[in-house]
N, C-alpha and C positions, 0 to 999 in steps of 0.2 A: 168687374168690373164695375167702378161707379154708374151708378144710372139717376134719373131724372124717375123723381115716382107722385105721381098724384091720390088720394082719399077722395073717388067718385063717389063718397056721399054726402063732403061736404064742399063738392063743387059747387061750383053755381052757376057754372059757363057764362061767366060774362065776359073772358075773351079780353081780357090785362091782361094776362101773362103773356099771352102771342102778340099784342102791340107793344107792348114791355124789350120783349128777347132780340135784338141787335143779331140774330144769325138767324133769324126766319127757323131756325127749331122747333117750335111749336106749331099744333096746328088745334083747330076748332069745329072737332066733326060733331057729327046732331046730337051725340049724348054722352062726349068723353074729350079728355084732354091726348092730347096725342103727343109723345116726343120725338125728333127726325132724326137719322144721320147728319144734322148741322149742327146738333146742341152739341155745345161746348162746356156743358155743363159750369156756367159763370155765377148763378146760381141769380141774376137779376130778375128771371119771372120767380123767386120764392118772395123777395122785398111785394115784387108787386101786387101780388095774389091778396086779394081783404079779407080771406077766409081763412087764411095758413093751411090750405089743401095740399099746395106742393113740399116737400123737402127731398134732398139728397139724398140716397145709397148710396150709404160709400163700404165698396168693397174690402174685405181683410188682406192689406198687403203680405204677399204669400215667396219666401226666398224659392230664385230660379237655380241657385248652388249652391252645393255643401260651403259653407265660408271657409269652415273649418279644414277644407284642405288645400288653401292658398296661404301659401307663406312667402316671407320679403319681397326682394322689390329688386325688377328686374330691366339694366339701363342697356339702352341700345348703342352702341360704338362708333357716330360716322367718323368713318375714316375716307379720303380723298387723293386719292393717289400715294397711299398706301398713311397716310399719316394719319390719324389716329386724331380729328378737330377739337376744340377748344371747350363747344356746349358741351361734350362728352363730361370732361372733369368736372363741371357746374350740376349736371344731373347726378356726379358721385356721392358729390359733395352730399347735395338737398336729401339724398338716398340716403346716406350711411347715419343723416340725424334722422329722418321719417322709419328708419327701420331699427336705430334704435330704441328709441320710444317702445315698439316693438317687440325688441327682442329676437328680431330677428337675421336676414343675410341681408346682402346686395350682390350680387351677381351683375354679370355683363355679358351681352351679345356682341357676339366678333367674326363678321367678313368679309374674308379675304382674301386676298394672293400671299404668299408670303406674308405674312403680319405674323408671326412668331414670336419674332420684338417687339410690334407692339403690342401684343400679350403680355408678355411678361411686363411691360414696362406699365401695364394699368395696374396691376398688382401692390405697387409704390403704391396707389392712391387709397388702401383700404380696402378695398373690395373680398369677397373672401372665393369668387370662382369667378375664370374668363371663358366661359361656353366657345372656343373660334372653330370656326368651317371656314378651314382653309382651302382652295381652291382654284386654277383660275383663269375657273369662267365667274370667278366673284372678286375677281380685282379692278373691279367699275362695277358700280351700284345700277341692278336691272329689278325691277318692282316687282317682277313675277316671282327671279327666283328668292332675292331677299323674303316676302312675304311671306311664301311657304317655307323658310327655312327656321324665320321667327316663328310661325307657326305651329309649326315641332314642336320647339325647343319649350313655349308656351304650354305647351301638353303633354309635355312632358313631366317640368318640371312644377310648372300651378304656382309663378306670382301671382302675388295678392297686389302688385303694385309694377305697373308698366310707364317709363317715364322714358321722354323722346326728344327730341332739342325741334323748335318752331322754325325748322329751314324747306329750301324745297324739299331735302332729302328728308325731312322727318315729315313734313307734312304730309308728302306723296304716299309713305309708307304705314304712317301712323291708320291713320284711316280703315285703307284695306285688310291690315291685321283686325284693328276692334272687329269690320265687317262678320269675318269671318271667324272668329268667335264669335260674335253674340253681344259684344258687350259694347259697354259708355265710352265718351272718350272729350272729353273737355283741350281744346288748343284753346294754347297763347296761353300760359297759368301766366300769373305773377308772382302767389303766391300757396305754397301748400303745404298742409298741415293731415293730421290722420288724428283720430277717437282712439281711445281703447280698444276700440271695438275694431279697428282695423279699417272703417272704411275713413274714407282720403278726403278732407276737404280741400278742391278746389275754386280757388280764385282767381278770377279772369273780368277784366270788361265790356263790359253788356251795356244794350241801348246809346251806341257811338261814342262809348266812358260818360256816358251823365252817372254810373253808377256802375260797382263793384259787386261782381254776379258771386257766387258761395256754391257751390254745386259737388253735392255725392252722387254714389251708384249703391244705393244701400241695399239692391238684392242681384249685382249681377258684379260674379269675377272673370280678369284681374280688371282691376281696376285702372285706366289707358289716363297722360294728359302729355302735351307735349309744352316745351318752358323756350321762352326766346333766347338768345344768347343774350351773357348780360346781364340778363337778370338775378338773379342766385351766387352767389363769390364759389370758387374754385377750389375742389375738396386740395387738402392737406397732406403732401407726401409722406408718405415713411420712414426710417430706414428701415427695416426688415417687416419685408411683408410677411404674411401670413399665410395668404391663399394658396390655392394655386390655377393652374392653368388645364381647362378637360377640352382636350382635341375630339373634336367630333364630327361623325361621318357623314360624312356629304353625303347622299340618295342621288345615283345621276336622275332620275325621273321628276326630284323636285327642281331640279335646278333646270328642264322647258321651259320655255317661252314662247307665247308666240306673236315677238314680237322679233324681229327683226332689226337687226343695226347697219343702217346701209353706211354708215360714217359715222367716225369720232375728232370730236376737236379737244382737244388736254385746256385743264380749265389754270385759265392767268390771274394769279393770285393780284386780288391790284387794292389798294390802301384803303384804307376805308374808315365813315367820323368813328364807327364802335371800334374803332382800336388805341385810336387819341387817347392821349394819357391826361391831356390840358383840352378842355372846351369851353372856346366865349360862345355864349346861343346871345339868340339875338330875338328877342319877342313883339308884341303888335308896336310898342312903347318904346320904337328908337325911332316912331313916324314916317321914315325916310329910307329910300334905296341906298343913297348913303355911307348911310349911318354904317351898313354891313363894311366898306371899308374901313370905318375907322374900330371898327372892331377885329378887323380884320390886321392890322396894322399893331392893337394889341396881342392878337392870338401869338404871330411872329415868336414877334420880345418872351414868349414863356414858352415859345416852342410846340405852339396846338393849333386846334384846327377853327373853323367858326362852323357853328349848328344852329339850325332858326324853329319856328314851332311853327305848325302851319300855314297856319292868315298867310306867310311871307308867302312860302310858296304858293301859294293860291292866287297870289298878286301879281304870281311871277317873278320875286326877285331872290329868289335861289330855287337852285336846284332838288327835287325830293329825294333827291339822296344827302342832303343835310339838313335835311325836316326830322329831328327828335322827336317821340313820342309816341303812344301805341298807334296809332297808324300811319309811324317812318320807324327808325332805328327806333331800341334801344342800349343805352351808354353807359359805361362803369367807370366814367378819368380820375383819374387823381386829384386833380379841381375838375369844378364847373362854375365859372362863372355866370349866372344869369342876370340877364342888362332887357329892363322891358317886358320882363315873362310875366305875366297876372297871376301862373301859377293853377291852372286848369288842368283838373284830373288826372287829363289824357297826354297832358305835357309830362305831368310829376311822375306820372304813371313809368314813364321810359327814363330816367334818369335818377329813379332816390337812392338810386345805390351807389353813387357815387362818393368818392373818401370824402370829400371837402365839397360843399358848396356853400357857395359866397353868392349872396343876392344885392340888387341895384334893382329898386325902384322909386316911383318920388309917391306912391301911396303906402303911411304905413297899414295900410291895413289889408295887401294884399296875401293870398295866399299863399305865397311861395315860401312870405318870410316862414310859415308853418312847417315849412321844409329848410328848409337855410339853416346852416353850421352858424355861418356871417351873415350883416347884411346891413347898407345901405340907403336909409331912407333920402332920394336925391335926384338933379335930372342928371341922366349918364352923360352925356354930354358937355357934363359938369368934370363927374367923377372920371370918367375913365380919359381924357386928355392929362389930366393929374397923375395918376398909373402910370401911362407911356413916358412923361417926360421922369420917372421917378426912375422906370426901368433904363432910362437911356443915359440916365447921371449913371445908374450902374447899383442904384442901392438896392437892389435884387427884389425877395418876396416881403422881406419886412417890411423895408421903403414904404411896397407898393397897398401892403394891408392897414398904412399908418395911414397914409393918403385918404381927406377928408372926419 
């Protein structure tokens, strides 16, 4: 363990390190300086010492596991009412990319009841194996059995990387699995890459989205990450699968749970902004809530929906279910029209995967233009009505983009 050290022969007991410490982690005794448990190794005391008597003694990093034993990428296949959820295919796509760089395999964990057909279908996305746990007790997600089964599989196959969706199910399951495996977990990743040595570089927003942090787990395995739906492209189907389904024995002891289910209400699918293929997004630049009605008219003509940035939700102009960004929904439409949006990193991270991004803003230096494929500098209250008129006249998309 790293720790602060003092050269007692050089130390003049001036107390400047005590005064400089922001954590009250340094104490001045009668004939020595001592560091307490409050010390955070921030090194402020080193700069404050006038005689250079303090230094940080760094501990040599020690790997806690034999990383050579861990190979491949394991994807958690989330199923709801017997159907594998779309985020699974996005994770497989990224898993294939990561595994390809390392020359390793991609395998899938699927738990459910009568799920053999879904397991077979997963093979058509290029995975090497699907580990199927099929049992009536696994029809619906239950945290304790799912955790126990997944940990049991991980201990058997020792994957290098585990990917899960940042969904209510994934956010519940991932930390429990990580805790039992005594490894790290990075949540809500927006980008994943891998080093030649197998270390997973996990990128996610930090400090409210002001910075993008890169996180690695260099001394533990497996490496775990959750990824939001729509952040990464789906894996492409293959005509001839090469993988296999491995039917796993379900140990009844692993199905035990201290949670008693008193009732169950079937999930009712509702339309979500994340499923929209066309989104007209409004930012603070619309200036007034009535602007949403104008954008709603454009959205209706294009067969899309209206999304908003966080400030509009905070002002009560729109419901939070329409918010796009890291603190809202992540979207990946075919067409994204940003109106009056400056382009803060928190928002861009939630829509940068759109096929075509079209921006309208009065500020030619707005960051949104860096993320956009096309842009118009001007007043949206002049541009959007012209687009609406062009659509009503039957000009189609070509006429719309020629407007202005």
